[in-house]
C-alpha positions as CSV (number, residue, x, y, z in Angstrom):
1,X,91.4,113.3,121.5
2,X,94.7,112.4,121.6
3,X,96.9,110.7,118.9
4,X,96.6,107.3,120.6
5,X,92.9,107.5,120.5
6,X,92.7,108.2,117.0
7,X,92.1,104.3,116.3
8,X,88.9,103.6,118.3
9,X,87.3,106.9,117.5
10,X,83.7,107.6,116.0
11,X,85.1,108.5,112.4
12,X,86.5,107.0,109.5
13,X,89.2,110.1,109.1
14,X,90.3,109.7,112.0
15,X,90.6,105.9,112.0
16,X,92.4,106.4,108.8
17,X,95.0,109.0,109.9
18,X,95.7,106.3,112.9
19,X,97.5,104.2,109.9
20,X,98.0,106.5,107.2
21,X,98.5,109.8,109.0
22,X,102.5,110.5,108.9
23,X,104.4,111.8,106.0
24,X,106.7,108.8,105.5
25,X,103.9,106.3,105.2
26,X,102.2,108.6,102.2
27,X,106.1,108.6,100.4
28,X,106.1,104.8,101.1
29,X,102.6,104.3,99.6
30,X,103.6,106.8,96.6
31,X,106.6,104.0,95.7
32,X,104.2,100.8,96.1
33,X,102.4,102.5,93.8
34,X,105.1,103.4,91.3
35,X,106.5,99.7,91.4
36,X,108.9,99.6,94.1
37,X,108.6,96.3,96.5
38,X,111.9,96.0,98.3
39,X,113.5,97.6,101.6
40,X,116.5,98.8,99.6
41,X,114.4,100.6,97.0
42,X,112.5,102.2,99.5
43,X,115.4,103.2,101.2
44,X,117.2,104.6,98.5
45,X,114.4,106.5,96.8
46,X,113.4,108.1,100.4
47,X,116.6,108.4,102.1
48,X,114.7,107.7,105.3
49,X,116.2,106.1,107.8
50,X,116.4,102.0,108.3
51,X,114.7,102.0,111.4
52,X,111.7,104.5,110.4
53,X,111.4,102.9,107.1
54,X,110.8,99.0,109.3
55,X,108.7,100.4,111.4
56,X,106.1,102.0,108.6
57,X,106.5,98.8,106.3
58,X,105.3,97.1,109.4
59,X,102.8,98.9,110.3
60,X,101.2,98.7,106.9
61,X,101.6,94.9,106.7
62,X,99.6,95.0,110.0
63,X,97.1,97.2,109.0
64,X,96.6,95.1,105.7
65,X,98.1,97.6,103.3
66,X,100.7,95.8,102.1
67,X,101.6,91.6,102.6
68,X,105.1,90.5,102.7
69,X,106.2,87.7,100.2
70,X,109.7,86.2,100.3
71,X,112.0,86.4,98.0
72,X,114.9,85.3,99.0
73,X,115.6,82.9,101.7
74,X,119.1,83.1,103.2
75,X,118.9,85.9,104.6
76,X,115.4,85.8,104.3
77,X,114.3,89.0,102.7
78,X,110.7,90.2,101.3
79,X,109.2,92.2,98.6
80,X,106.0,94.2,100.0
81,X,103.2,93.6,97.9
82,X,100.1,96.2,97.7
83,X,97.0,94.1,99.0
84,X,93.2,95.1,97.7
85,X,92.9,96.7,100.5
86,X,96.4,99.1,99.8
87,X,95.3,99.4,96.4
88,X,92.0,101.0,97.9
89,X,93.9,104.0,98.2
90,X,95.1,104.9,94.6
91,X,92.4,107.3,94.1
92,X,93.5,108.8,97.5
93,X,97.1,109.0,96.2
94,X,96.2,110.5,92.6
95,X,93.8,112.7,94.1
96,X,96.4,114.3,96.6
97,X,99.4,113.9,93.8
98,X,97.1,116.1,91.9
99,X,96.4,118.6,94.9
100,X,100.0,119.1,95.4
101,X,100.4,119.5,92.0
102,X,98.4,122.1,91.3
103,X,97.6,123.8,95.3
104,X,101.2,123.6,96.2
105,X,103.9,126.1,95.5
106,X,107.0,124.1,92.9
107,X,107.7,123.4,89.7
108,X,105.1,122.1,87.8
109,X,107.0,121.5,84.7
110,X,109.0,118.6,86.4
111,X,106.2,117.4,88.3
112,X,105.3,113.8,87.5
113,X,101.5,113.5,85.9
114,X,99.8,110.1,85.3
115,X,98.4,108.9,81.8
116,X,95.0,107.1,81.6
117,X,96.1,104.1,80.0
118,X,92.6,103.0,78.5
119,X,92.2,106.8,76.0
120,X,96.0,108.3,76.3
121,X,95.4,111.2,78.5
122,X,97.1,112.8,80.9
123,X,94.8,112.0,84.0
124,X,92.9,115.0,85.7
125,X,91.5,112.9,88.5
126,X,88.2,113.8,90.0
127,X,85.4,112.8,92.8
128,X,82.1,111.5,91.1
129,X,79.5,110.2,92.5
130,X,78.9,106.5,92.0
131,X,75.2,106.7,91.4
132,X,74.6,109.3,88.9
133,X,78.3,110.0,87.7
134,X,78.4,113.7,88.6
135,X,81.1,115.5,89.5
136,X,81.2,116.0,93.4
137,X,82.4,119.3,94.6
138,X,82.4,120.6,98.5
139,X,78.9,122.6,98.3
140,X,76.5,119.8,97.2
141,X,77.8,117.2,99.5
142,X,76.3,116.7,103.7
143,X,77.4,114.4,106.2
144,X,74.5,112.2,107.2
145,X,75.1,109.8,110.4
146,X,73.9,106.5,110.4
147,X,70.8,105.7,110.2
148,X,69.5,109.0,108.5
149,X,70.6,111.6,111.3
150,X,72.3,114.5,110.0
151,X,74.7,116.6,111.8
């Protein structure tokens, strides 16, 4: 499969990667979830070239993950705000961060953790079945095609 064909592939992971499959895109999203909204804030945090940042932000806006909201008229400047579609990536970002914290070598004592506001505990995210509440692990999952066909 060619990279340019991912957006039309018969696979939801491939279609998602056609939008999100770039390291800078995930770093921009990380910053969005941390409260960064302005171009200059992303640029300062990431050290990314202005051209790449402009392109990735535009792609996220086109995909409906971010929306631009003007905060200044002359010159026109925008905040970049997560949409409902963008906020739906929260679980993925938390899981990716947890995987990076536990599975990738680094300095765990300096890594950011997330606190669950409701109970006050440090969050350890996991995937659970919405129907029964049981934690989902790979060995207990099988792919099922539309209309009940397996494969």
